[in-house]
MARVEXMI-228825 format. One record per residue (C-alpha): x, y, z. Coordinates in steps of 0.25 Angstrom, whole numbers, plus 5000, padded with zeros to 4 digits. Example, Ala and Ser with C-alpha at 12.3 -4.5 7.8 and 13.67 -1.06 7.14 Angstrom:
residues 2
+------+------+------+
|    x |    y |    z |
+------+------+------+
| 5049 | 4982 | 5031 |
| 5055 | 4996 | 5029 |
+------+------+------+
//
This chain:
residues 209
+------+------+------+
|    x |    y |    z |
+------+------+------+
| 5058 | 5189 | 4950 |
| 5071 | 5188 | 4941 |
| 5064 | 5176 | 4934 |
| 5052 | 5184 | 4931 |
| 5060 | 5195 | 4925 |
| 5068 | 5185 | 4916 |
| 5055 | 5179 | 4912 |
| 5049 | 5193 | 4909 |
| 5061 | 5197 | 4901 |
| 5059 | 5184 | 4892 |
| 5045 | 5187 | 4890 |
| 5047 | 5201 | 4886 |
| 5057 | 5197 | 4875 |
| 5045 | 5188 | 4870 |
| 5037 | 5200 | 4866 |
| 5021 | 5199 | 4866 |
| 5022 | 5184 | 4869 |
| 5030 | 5188 | 4882 |
| 5019 | 5198 | 4885 |
| 5009 | 5188 | 4886 |
| 5017 | 5179 | 4896 |
| 5021 | 5191 | 4904 |
| 5006 | 5195 | 4905 |
| 5002 | 5181 | 4909 |
| 5012 | 5180 | 4919 |
| 5010 | 5194 | 4925 |
| 4995 | 5192 | 4925 |
| 4996 | 5178 | 4931 |
| 5003 | 5183 | 4943 |
| 5018 | 5181 | 4940 |
| 5025 | 5195 | 4942 |
| 5031 | 5200 | 4929 |
| 5042 | 5211 | 4930 |
| 5039 | 5216 | 4916 |
| 5026 | 5223 | 4914 |
| 5017 | 5217 | 4904 |
| 5012 | 5232 | 4902 |
| 5026 | 5236 | 4899 |
| 5028 | 5225 | 4889 |
| 5015 | 5227 | 4881 |
| 5019 | 5242 | 4880 |
| 5033 | 5239 | 4875 |
| 5028 | 5229 | 4865 |
| 5018 | 5239 | 4860 |
| 5030 | 5249 | 4857 |
| 5033 | 5240 | 4845 |
| 5019 | 5241 | 4839 |
| 5004 | 5241 | 4843 |
| 5003 | 5227 | 4837 |
| 5014 | 5221 | 4845 |
| 5009 | 5228 | 4857 |
| 4995 | 5223 | 4854 |
| 5000 | 5209 | 4853 |
| 5007 | 5210 | 4866 |
| 4995 | 5216 | 4873 |
| 4986 | 5205 | 4868 |
| 4996 | 5195 | 4873 |
| 4997 | 5202 | 4887 |
| 4982 | 5202 | 4888 |
| 4981 | 5187 | 4885 |
| 4993 | 5184 | 4895 |
| 4987 | 5193 | 4906 |
| 4973 | 5187 | 4904 |
| 4979 | 5173 | 4906 |
| 4987 | 5177 | 4918 |
| 4975 | 5184 | 4925 |
| 4967 | 5171 | 4922 |
| 4977 | 5163 | 4929 |
| 4976 | 5171 | 4941 |
| 4961 | 5172 | 4940 |
| 4960 | 5157 | 4940 |
| 4970 | 5156 | 4952 |
| 4962 | 5165 | 4959 |
| 4949 | 5157 | 4957 |
| 4956 | 5144 | 4960 |
| 4962 | 5150 | 4973 |
| 4950 | 5157 | 4977 |
| 4948 | 5169 | 4986 |
| 4957 | 5163 | 4997 |
| 4969 | 5163 | 4988 |
| 4966 | 5177 | 4983 |
| 4965 | 5182 | 4997 |
| 4978 | 5176 | 5001 |
| 4984 | 5184 | 4989 |
| 4977 | 5197 | 4993 |
| 4980 | 5196 | 5008 |
| 4995 | 5195 | 5004 |
| 4993 | 5209 | 4999 |
| 4984 | 5214 | 5010 |
| 4974 | 5219 | 5001 |
| 4964 | 5208 | 5000 |
| 4952 | 5215 | 5005 |
| 4954 | 5227 | 4996 |
| 4956 | 5218 | 4983 |
| 4944 | 5209 | 4986 |
| 4935 | 5221 | 4988 |
| 4939 | 5227 | 4975 |
| 4936 | 5215 | 4968 |
| 4923 | 5213 | 4975 |
| 4919 | 5226 | 4971 |
| 4924 | 5227 | 4956 |
| 4926 | 5213 | 4952 |
| 4934 | 5211 | 4939 |
| 4937 | 5226 | 4938 |
| 4947 | 5224 | 4948 |
| 4954 | 5214 | 4938 |
| 4951 | 5224 | 4925 |
| 4957 | 5236 | 4931 |
| 4971 | 5230 | 4935 |
| 4972 | 5223 | 4922 |
| 4969 | 5235 | 4915 |
| 4978 | 5246 | 4922 |
| 4993 | 5244 | 4922 |
| 4994 | 5247 | 4937 |
| 4999 | 5239 | 4949 |
| 4984 | 5234 | 4952 |
| 4982 | 5220 | 4958 |
| 4978 | 5213 | 4946 |
| 4982 | 5199 | 4950 |
| 4974 | 5200 | 4963 |
| 4961 | 5204 | 4957 |
| 4963 | 5193 | 4946 |
| 4964 | 5183 | 4957 |
| 4952 | 5189 | 4964 |
| 4944 | 5188 | 4952 |
| 4947 | 5173 | 4951 |
| 4945 | 5170 | 4966 |
| 4931 | 5178 | 4966 |
| 4927 | 5170 | 4954 |
| 4925 | 5181 | 4944 |
| 4920 | 5176 | 4931 |
| 4932 | 5172 | 4922 |
| 4927 | 5179 | 4909 |
| 4925 | 5193 | 4915 |
| 4938 | 5191 | 4922 |
| 4945 | 5188 | 4909 |
| 4938 | 5201 | 4902 |
| 4943 | 5210 | 4913 |
| 4957 | 5205 | 4911 |
| 4957 | 5205 | 4896 |
| 4950 | 5219 | 4895 |
| 4960 | 5226 | 4905 |
| 4972 | 5219 | 4899 |
| 4968 | 5222 | 4885 |
| 4966 | 5237 | 4888 |
| 4979 | 5237 | 4896 |
| 4989 | 5229 | 4886 |
| 4983 | 5235 | 4873 |
| 4983 | 5249 | 4878 |
| 4998 | 5247 | 4882 |
| 5001 | 5241 | 4868 |
| 4995 | 5253 | 4861 |
| 5003 | 5262 | 4871 |
| 5015 | 5255 | 4867 |
| 5013 | 5257 | 4852 |
| 5010 | 5271 | 4854 |
| 5022 | 5274 | 4863 |
| 5031 | 5270 | 4851 |
| 5045 | 5274 | 4853 |
| 5043 | 5285 | 4862 |
| 5035 | 5281 | 4874 |
| 5039 | 5294 | 4881 |
| 5034 | 5302 | 4870 |
| 5021 | 5295 | 4870 |
| 5019 | 5297 | 4885 |
| 5022 | 5311 | 4883 |
| 5011 | 5313 | 4873 |
| 5000 | 5304 | 4879 |
| 5004 | 5303 | 4894 |
| 4992 | 5312 | 4898 |
| 4983 | 5304 | 4889 |
| 4987 | 5291 | 4895 |
| 4986 | 5296 | 4909 |
| 4972 | 5301 | 4906 |
| 4967 | 5288 | 4900 |
| 4973 | 5281 | 4913 |
| 4965 | 5290 | 4922 |
| 4952 | 5288 | 4913 |
| 4954 | 5273 | 4914 |
| 4955 | 5273 | 4929 |
| 4943 | 5283 | 4931 |
| 4934 | 5274 | 4922 |
| 4938 | 5262 | 4929 |
| 4935 | 5268 | 4942 |
| 4922 | 5273 | 4938 |
| 4918 | 5259 | 4933 |
| 4921 | 5254 | 4946 |
| 4913 | 5264 | 4954 |
| 4902 | 5262 | 4945 |
| 4902 | 5247 | 4947 |
| 4903 | 5248 | 4962 |
| 4891 | 5258 | 4963 |
| 4883 | 5248 | 4955 |
| 4887 | 5236 | 4963 |
| 4889 | 5228 | 4950 |
| 4904 | 5227 | 4950 |
| 4905 | 5212 | 4954 |
| 4896 | 5207 | 4943 |
| 4900 | 5216 | 4932 |
| 4915 | 5212 | 4934 |
| 4913 | 5198 | 4935 |
| 4917 | 5196 | 4949 |
| 4905 | 5188 | 4955 |
| 4909 | 5176 | 4962 |
| 4904 | 5162 | 4961 |
| 4905 | 5161 | 4946 |
| 4918 | 5154 | 4941 |
| 4913 | 5152 | 4927 |
| 4920 | 5158 | 4915 |
+------+------+------+
//
């Protein structure tokens, strides 16, 4: 773990290019002690232009890392992913969620900065033969909203983050609650109509891109 910390410190010193490598490593399954979110936010403190560059590189790096895991899941198949899931004792639950909601189980974790099992759902998407282009669209869409949002936040925090949070904290909470409510409503509507699998590209048997 000490080695990862040293590597992360070096990459942080590189600025935006370091964000790219950190995002690629983190999304590719290597634990990174320095959060990509915090790094994008910190770079955004300098200017929105710098923050946007860092966000774009973070999106690219994360997409490549997720694609690596996706291909790993596809090559290893369901048996490989099941071994990973059984180790966590949540195999049935994760498979049920993915079977019901498809690539929304990828989109939500890559969008929301919370400890959600992103890597497991990325592996499941590959193992269950999700179409590659819809998968990439889910990752790029979620990561873009997340990282560019953090870059904007960093630029507006300026030199006084505490003052910004004091003035806009309630608005941020309201937006977060609204986002969760909207996603929950979408999931419920998809479940009711019984079309979640085809809409989100989780149909099996098609390995073409």
